[in-house]
N, C-alpha and C positions, 0 to 999 in steps of 0.2 A: 385164436393169437397165441403163440406158445409162451408170452412172459406171464398169462394168466395162467398158465398152468404149472409157472417156476416162482408165482412169489406175487405177483398182481393181483391183489384183487377184484373180483368184478366189474363192482362198478365204482373204479376211480379212477380219474383220470390218471394217466402216468406221470405225468408232470407236476401235477400236481402232491401225489405220492411220495414223488423222489423227493421235495421240499418238506413234507412229514418227515419221512425216515431220516432226514440230514439234523432236520430240529433246526432249519431256517427257516425264519417266517416269510413269507412270500413278498415279495413289492406289492403293492395292487396293480390288476391289470387295465391298463389304458390301451382304448380302443383307435386305433387310426384310420382316422376318415382315409377313404380310400376316392383316389380321381374319378375311377371309373372310364379312363382312358383305353381304347383298344390296339393295338399294334398288330392284331389278327386280320386275315383276310376277313373281308365281308363279301359276298356272303359266304360260308364256306360248303364246301362237296357235300352233298346229300351223303349221309351213313349209311351202309346196305351192306347185306348178306349176300355175295356173289355167288358162293359154293359153300356147303357142310359135308368134312370127307374128314373120315378118320380121324374120328375126333377133335375137327377142329373146323375155324370157320375161317373162309378168304374173304374178304371185307374191305370195302373202301373206304377209308376211312376218312374224317375230316378234311382233310386237310391234302383230299384224294390221290392217298397211294395206295396200291393194293396190298395188305397186309395179312397175315394168317396168325391168326393167336390160337390159342384151346377153346374148347367148345366150354370148359369150365367158368367162362367169363363173356357177362352181357360182349355184342360186339360194338357197343359203346365203350367199353372199359378203357381204351385207348387213350380216348379225350382225357381223361383223369383218373391216370393207372398211379392205385397205391402202392403200391409195389414193385420189386422187382418178377418184371413180367415178360418171359424169353418172347419173344415174336421173330417171324420171317417177313423181309419184305421181296415183294415180287416184283412190283414195279414201282416208279415214281411220275407224277403225273406230266415234267418238265422234262424232254428226250431234245428239244430243241428249240429254236427261234420260233416257228410256229407254234408249237402248244403254249412256251411260254406268254404268246402274245395276245392268243386265243382263249386258253384256259386261264390263268395264272394274274397277269398284270393289271387288267383291270379289277381284280378283286382289292386293290389298296390303295384306295381312292383317299385322301386324308380326309375329303368333304364327304365322305359318304354319313350320310343320316346314320345315326347310331355308335360312331367312334369317338365323339365326347356326348355324356349325359347330358339331359335336358336339365339338370338342376348343376352343371358344369362352374358357375359361378360361383354358389353356394358354397358347391365341395372345397373350392381352391379357398376361398374364406377361411372354412373351418380348419384347415390344413395351414395355414397361417399362421393359427395362434394353436396349434398340436401340441403336447408336452410328451409326445413320445417320440420313434425314430421313425421314418416313414423313407421308402426306399422306390424305387421303378426299376423296371427290368426291359428287357428285351433282345432280341436278338439280335447278332452281329451277322455283317455280312456272308463271312464261309458257313456259319449255322443254318442262316435262311434258305442261303442259296442249295445246300446240303437235304432240307426237307421240300427243295421244290425238284432239284433233280436225281438224288440219291447220291453216295460217297464215288463209286464208283463211276458214272455217269461224268457229275460234275470236276474229275480229277484231269479226265481224258477230256474235257471242253475246254479246260483248260492250257491243255497242251492242242488241240485240233481248233477250237472256236474260241482264241483269249478275247477276243472283239465283241462278241457275245457274252463274255461272262462279263467281262467289262461294262456292257451296257446293262445287266439286269444287277451287277454289285451297285453302280453310279444310280438306277431307280430306286434300287432299297436304300439306299444313303439319304436322297431325295426324301423319300418318302417317311425315314425317320425324323429325320432334320425338319420337316414340315408340323409333321406329329408334336414332335419334343415342344417344337415352338411356340405354343399355343400353351404346353402343361408347365413349360418353364417360366413364361408369363406370368400364370396364374398363381404360382406358388413353387420353392424351390426345394428339392427332396434331400434330405440329409448323405444319400447317396446314389449312387448307381451302377447296377453289376448289369454287365452286357455279356451275356452267354454265347459264346462261341468256341464248344467242344471241337477240337481238332487236332488230338495229341491221343495217338498209341500209345503200347508200353515203352518202347525203347525210340521212340523220335514223332516228331510231329506230322500230320498225316499229310501235308506238301512242306516243300522244304523252304528254308528261311528266307531265299532270293522268292519263290511264288508269294512267299506272306510277303514278302516287303512290297512285291511287286501288285498285289490284288487285293492286299486288305489295307496296309498301312496308310494311305490316303484317309480313307474312309474313318480309320478307330483314331486317323488326327482329328479330321473336321469335329466328330461328335466330341470328343474329350475336349476342345477346344470351346465348342458352344455348353456343353454342359457348366466348365470350371468358372467361364466369363458369365453363365448366369448365378453365379454364386454357392454352386454344390461342391463339396468339398473332397470329395471320395470320389472315385470313377475304377471300378474293379471289373474282372474279368474273369470270369467261369470258364476254367476247362479242365474236364478228366485228361487224365493220362500223362506222359512225359514232356515235361513244361519247359526244360532246360535251356532248349533252342528258342523258346519262345523269347522267354524273359525278357531279353533286352533288347528285342523289337518292343514288347509292352511298355520297356519302360521309354523307348523313342517314341512312341506315340503317345504320350502321355499317363498314361494306368496305373493309378500307385497304388491299387489293390489286386488279390488275384485269392481265388480258392479253385477246388479243394486242397491240393497241395497233395495228389495219393501218391503214398510210400511204394506202393505194390511196382508202381510205373519208374520207379528208378528216380525221385524226388527227394532230397535232401533238405529243407528248411530250413534248419540251421546250418548249413555249406551257402545258402544262398541267401542267408542275411551277414554272410562272411561277405560274401562276393557284391550283394549289392547294395549292403546296408541299409539308410532308411529311403530308399528309391521306391523300395517297393515293401508293403505291408501284405500278413498274411491272413486269411484266416481255415483252419482245420487242421493239417499236417500230422495229425495222431491216425498210427497206422490201426486202419480195423481191424487187422489179423493179429494185433496184441490184444484190443479189446477181446475178444471172442476167447485168445486163450487164455485172460485174466490172471488174475493171481499176481508172481513175479514180473513172467512176461508183461504184462499190462502196465505194473506199476514203473519199470524200466522204464519204457516205450514213454509213458507220460513225462516220467525227468531228465529224459534226455531231449527232448524237446523243450517243453512249459518253462523250467524256471530261467532258463538263459530269455529267452524271447519275450518271456514278459517283465523281467527288469529291461529288457529294451525297448519295451512298448512298441506298437505297431502291430500287434499279432493277437488276435482270436482265437484259443485253442476250441478244437474240436476234433470229432470223427474226419477222417479226411474222404467224404462222401456221405451217401445216406446209410445208417444203423442198419447192417445186413440183419436177415434173422437168425444166423448163428453166434451174436453176443446174447448171450442168455444176461437175463432178469438180473438175477446176484451181481454179474459181473457187470453189466451196467450201471447198477449201483453203488457199486466198489469204485469204479472211475469216475463216477459224477460225485460222490466222498473225496477222492483225492483231487479233483478238479477245485474243489469246494474249499479244501485246504490251499492248494498254492495259489489262488486266488482271495482270498482274502475272507471267506464266506464263514469258514470255521475256523 
């Protein structure tokens, strides 16, 4: 790991070491009980190597996709990748209605044994008396159908077979609602994050009109169910340029979004001026500026953080995962500046 070569001691936890370097006593770590509820398919597909060629594995992953990765990784690595691993998708499991019904739909039974742990009631009781923040996450309809069908095929199905797409979305909407209902009855999370990666650098992956037609009804349904249960924050997570999506998300009832990538053309300060406190934000600090460090990093943090911190409804952070070109010294400098701006120093 590069950070170990750049000053992070080999035996140190990076987060603990940051607190130590800043001279700030770290708050006691609290363990949040896990409800243990799964929104994933049951059973998963068999993970297996289909071919080994030219330094790559061609594998069937746990979601049924045929994927190619470098053979420097174990073929199960995709299940819980810990860094920015490049891969190539050859085929997705759902290309038509027959494949969806035969291969996929039956794997999402809300009553499947194992979807809820045997000690679910005890876990809920522990969650009701928690002293730390608890978040629930699951896939939105676009993200989920993209995993089933692949992006290109999904977009074509929206044009050629819209009724089939509506049926899949309704199925996913009902599945999540049924699974979520038991969870919300047991304990109410502090916030919910719905994963909905659906934007490229310049535009959303589908038009605002298609977004309203296919996705908005499900978003409205879920947000109402979650907020009616008493959860105050329902966030949506999407990379890419979200300018076209923000007004639709606000209409759906989402009140927070992340990670607000700067390289995709998002300006979190401009969004706050435009939408006020209809939307809270997490992220929004350009990862490229953190990699550059020094005056560039400082200018970017000061551009974003002070005005939004003063207004509230903002958690500053790198606008996605921290990539490997952000050095350990630059990351420490960034953490120190944030600590100063947020009152820790």
